[in-house]
TIKEPA-540841 format. One line per 5 residues: their letters; for each residue x, y, z of C-alpha. Coordinates in steps of 0.25 Angstrom, whole numbers, plus 5000, padded with zeros to 4 digits. Example, Ala and Ser with C-alpha at 12.3 -4.5 7.8 and 13.67 -1.06 7.14 Angstrom:
BEGIN
as) 5049 4982 5031 | 5055 4996 5029 $
END
This chain:
BEGIN
xxxxx) 5182 4739 5401 | 5183 4731 5388 | 5190 4737 5376 | 5180 4737 5365 | 5187 4748 5357 $
xxxxx) 5188 4738 5345 | 5173 4738 5343 | 5168 4751 5349 | 5172 4759 5338 | 5164 4751 5327 $
xxxxx) 5154 4744 5336 | 5143 4754 5333 | 5145 4753 5318 | 5146 4738 5318 | 5133 4737 5326 $
xxxxx) 5125 4743 5316 | 5132 4738 5304 | 5124 4731 5293 | 5125 4716 5293 | 5131 4715 5279 $
xxxxx) 5142 4725 5283 | 5145 4716 5295 | 5146 4704 5286 | 5156 4711 5277 | 5165 4714 5289 $
xxxxx) 5164 4700 5294 | 5166 4694 5281 | 5179 4702 5279 | 5184 4696 5293 | 5181 4683 5287 $
xxxxx) 5190 4685 5275 | 5201 4687 5286 | 5197 4674 5293 | 5189 4680 5303 | 5175 4675 5301 $
xxxxx) 5163 4680 5293 | 5149 4683 5297 | 5137 4673 5297 | 5123 4677 5298 | 5118 4663 5295 $
xxxxx) 5107 4658 5304 | 5112 4646 5312 | 5106 4632 5309 | 5111 4626 5321 | 5103 4617 5330 $
xxxxx) 5095 4622 5342 | 5102 4626 5355 | 5099 4613 5362 | 5107 4606 5353 | 5120 4614 5355 $
xxxxx) 5124 4607 5369 | 5128 4612 5382 | 5139 4622 5386 | 5153 4618 5380 | 5162 4611 5390 $
xxxxx) 5175 4614 5384 | 5187 4622 5388 | 5192 4633 5378 | 5204 4641 5377 | 5202 4655 5381 $
xxxxx) 5208 4667 5374 | 5217 4669 5386 | 5223 4655 5384 | 5216 4648 5395 | 5206 4636 5394 $
xxxxx) 5192 4640 5398 | 5182 4629 5401 | 5169 4634 5395 | 5160 4628 5407 | 5168 4636 5417 $
xxxxx) 5163 4649 5409 | 5148 4646 5410 | 5140 4656 5417 | 5130 4654 5428 | 5118 4657 5420 $
xxxxx) 5123 4657 5406 | 5135 4656 5397 | 5137 4663 5383 | 5147 4657 5373 | 5150 4667 5362 $
xxxxx) 5157 4663 5350 | 5166 4674 5346 | 5177 4678 5336 | 5189 4688 5337 | 5188 4692 5323 $
xxxxx) 5173 4691 5319 | 5169 4706 5318 | 5154 4702 5322 | 5159 4694 5334 | 5168 4706 5338 $
xxxxx) 5156 4716 5336 | 5148 4708 5347 | 5160 4707 5357 | 5156 4719 5365 | 5141 4714 5366 $
xxxxx) 5147 4700 5370 | 5156 4706 5381 | 5144 4715 5386 | 5135 4703 5387 | 5146 4695 5394 $
xxxxx) 5148 4705 5405 | 5134 4708 5407 | 5129 4694 5409 | 5141 4689 5417 | 5135 4694 5430 $
xxxxx) 5122 4686 5427 | 5129 4673 5426 | 5132 4673 5411 | 5146 4669 5405 | 5151 4672 5391 $
xxxxx) 5162 4664 5384 | 5167 4668 5370 | 5172 4657 5361 | 5180 4658 5348 | 5180 4647 5338 $
xxxxx) 5187 4654 5327 | 5200 4646 5323 | 5207 4659 5318 | 5206 4666 5331 | 5217 4662 5340 $
xxxxx) 5217 4662 5355 | 5227 4673 5354 | 5218 4682 5346 | 5206 4679 5355 | 5215 4683 5367 $
xxxxx) 5218 4696 5361 | 5203 4698 5358 | 5199 4695 5372 | 5209 4704 5378 | 5206 4716 5369 $
xxxxx) 5191 4715 5371 | 5192 4711 5386 | 5183 4699 5384 | 5174 4697 5396 | 5172 4682 5394 $
xxxxx) 5181 4670 5390 | 5185 4669 5375 | 5188 4655 5371 | 5194 4648 5359 | 5184 4638 5353 $
xxxxx) 5195 4630 5345 | 5189 4623 5333 | 5175 4629 5336 | 5171 4617 5343 | 5162 4624 5354 $
xxxxx) 5157 4634 5343 | 5152 4622 5334 | 5146 4615 5346 | 5138 4628 5350 | 5135 4630 5335 $
xxxxx) 5141 4644 5335 | 5141 4649 5321 | 5147 4663 5321 | 5154 4673 5330 | 5148 4679 5339 $
xxxxx) 5138 4669 5343 | 5133 4666 5357 | 5128 4653 5365 | 5121 4655 5378 | 5121 4643 5388 $
xxxxx) 5112 4643 5400 | 5116 4639 5414 | 5114 4624 5410 | 5124 4625 5398 | 5113 4625 5387 $
xxxxx) 5113 4634 5376 | 5101 4644 5377 | 5106 4654 5366 | 5114 4654 5354 | 5116 4666 5344 $
xxxxx) 5120 4681 5343 | 5124 4691 5353 | 5114 4701 5348 | 5107 4704 5335 | 5114 4717 5331 $
xxxxx) 5117 4712 5317 | 5103 4708 5313 | 5097 4715 5301 | 5092 4729 5306 | 5100 4729 5319 $
xxxxx) 5107 4742 5315 | 5095 4750 5311 | 5091 4762 5320 | 5084 4758 5333 | 5087 4743 5331 $
xxxxx) 5090 4735 5344 | 5099 4724 5346 | 5094 4711 5352 | 5104 4706 5362 | 5101 4691 5360 $
xxxxx) 5112 4685 5369 | 5108 4694 5380 | 5094 4691 5379 | 5097 4676 5379 | 5105 4678 5392 $
xxxxx) 5095 4687 5398 | 5084 4675 5396 | 5094 4665 5402 | 5096 4674 5414 | 5081 4675 5416 $
xxxxx) 5080 4660 5415 | 5072 4661 5402 | 5074 4653 5389 | 5081 4661 5379 | 5070 4666 5370 $
xxxxx) 5080 4667 5357 | 5090 4655 5359 | 5096 4657 5345 | 5099 4669 5337 | 5106 4671 5323 $
xxxxx) 5120 4676 5324 | 5129 4684 5315 | 5144 4683 5315 | 5156 4677 5310 | 5156 4662 5307 $
xxxxx) 5165 4653 5316 | 5178 4649 5310 | 5184 4638 5319 | 5195 4634 5309 | 5207 4644 5308 $
xxxx) 5208 4651 5295 | 5218 4645 5285 | 5232 4652 5285 | 5234 4660 5273 $
END
C-alpha cells in the first residue's frame, strides 16, 4: 500500500478549501522558489498543432534513462506534468496515482515529467520513494518537452491515443472550480472521462479543460 500519510491528514480540508486560500498557500511556496498558482486560461493553439508523442529519452528519478516511446500504452498514454514542491500538484497526486493504477490493466500508461529547474533528481527520487509512485517520474531538463506540449502549470495532463496523437489536454478534475466545495457539489473527473471515451473508441467530447496550478519554472532559482 502506498504511503499517503503526508496528505491524508489535510486532504479533506484542502479539498474544500476556497480557491483564494489555495492561491495564498501556493504564493507562499513561490516566495521560496517553489512556484505560484495560475488560473489563467490557456491561449495555446488547438491540439492538432501540438505534434505527436515525444521520442526523447529522459533521466528517471531512479537514475536510469527512460525512452518515452517505450512507456507508451497499448490504448493510450498520459503524460502528467508534475512538481515535487507545488502544493496543488501534491494535492492531486493521490488522484493521479489512483488513475494510473485503475487504467493500467486497460492498456493505459502514465508517465510523470518534472520540468522545474529547482527540483533535482535527488529530490525527485526521494519523492518517488516516499509516495511509492506507480509510474515513471522523469526529469524534463530545460522544460523542452513541456514547452513543446504547451504545458502551463503543474499538475496538467496530456492524453495520447494509440496512434500517438494528443486527444486531451488539461486538468485532472475540476475540484477547484468556483462552488466545488459547496454541500452536494460533485467533482467532474475530466481526465478519467477522456480516457473512458478513448477506451470506448469515441472522440473525446471535451478535449481541452482549464487548469489551476503552479507555473512551470524550467530555470533553477538564483542562489542567494
